[in-house]
Steps between C-alpha positions, in 0.01 A plus 500: 500500500316167455121482525317232695317399181822452303610150406701379801863395458554132420611412855189663646278313253654169606443582866139594434442179303628304800273694736196431278578129510504510880171692502341238273550248778420730792170660396199343323407649163241776480183357342210710376163396647673253731721662764602819673862535609546756778838593647649736754855631486691739720750648253772644717518881471341490156576852391809616312676329210841507333433500126778261408482128433738450789540752780863577583671496835452875541142511368206560730247350504625153415172399332564511124335406168593133534333500843185659357481236227525226763232664717269541200552136398376395844205743506378375160429158649207633701167666427524758778785580738482709816817704541645639822791743550432693180675827576412862427751478214314302231784457253547126548125437492452709185775309322347171612160599360662612175657159470179314592318686224153637434323183616593582858328746731593669825311620807713689749449681828656834577812515714428447868617818673692514825799312634301184561381497139862470381423670164317187388207426272286189466377384164396230258616412151261282302466331162207673333452210260364297793425742781304825501435759765144459631469856629584492871822656629552615856720526805414339832483806721325476836320827586565625851133467596498134398817382673298398802351223287847343482609324817666716761875497456487381142574840350605816679592684180423481129665228290861602427451406135129480430395166345403541135198316355424450131225288343581297190279299267615179335290242314181648642628490860580807708762495773608784727873486566618684809875557511703645783847536642489486878730735686823329609544723805769496767385163634281209393246585770424828324357312201242304696238777549508594132463137390206450737334821380539396137347158574205659678449758225497229233258292705262794525528581132445139393177489700370823348204408279547825309857416396560473127597138520582246769796339326755664726868401494765662721856489372825682553786534744360452850843482667401190696802329653372145491182297496348469846663805655313799642499685167362202311232440763393864471484472122274190505301608807179568304517194276740586217661179379826440316492188278696212648737463207629854558591437862847360431581721201796736566414868473846654484826415327666518842281226651669213679467199264459276806219720633306639202205589725700777664462851360132438421475853364293472182152350499200423283189431707122508490188410698354151459159562655571307819482815715185651351653704219404429138733231367718546196306371199819430306645152539864502606724280285857538620761750606871549528790738458752589230858430600700731274830461687759363257265553207424872468858626460692172496826613340578776747602291800311733732456460872139476614526847647619639165226310316237648731577853379475393135194276520364475857552351843152344480381216281174549309222302672212377282164325510299348213119493503253308282265738313297238310 
């Protein structure tokens, strides 16, 4: 049985070389003492793995060693990546970390119990050569006695998958990254209260003078249908702002090319100080996404649906900050 750290077959190496060339043009280089590259990526059902270079027709899952190499090649381009849909089965993640090597670290939540949790974890992988844990890790849980401080109707239950916050230090700057995966639910309307509650919770936390640090960035899969709809308005209701150059970036490989603003699921946002919260002290440089369609597994002639089970149905979304 092949190992993920084995030398890939020649055809896989050629595919990976092509993917790296695409990444060179899609993502700015990581620069010590100059920038911080943060990304968020919903990796579809990131759990099991078929330990073959190419999964066969009868193999399940379809994610294989070639897929893991492509995923790792993308992750390496960033300093820290928030991951959603990491499953209770950690096989694919463990193989990815093995491939990334000892320079990379992991912070991972436990599985969210219950049907609404969908056997999912939230986590971060990070390049320890540039980014270190600053000490703060926590989940955004609203105690029952404090729910009255959140607007009536914003939250009538606990978060389905509790948002996960981790503080990182880079080039002398500390930033708290809060990642989450909002419940899809039976209808879009069901997501609105949770999005509003998250926005209000973050607003309260950002104003807390006893917080570890006020560089607060929210990122993850918010399951927002499109900019300007009820879900988006709930998300930005307390002043969270998404940079303008991310507004038209497609979030999913199934997005309509004529309407890239639809399926506005994944977001990276922060407070700018215009609504009374402490503003982000990091200067935003630019942001974008990684379009891996046609580049990750180019020789397989896969449909987008088939590709989604091997890589993902979501594009990685990223933002670069100036740390000088």
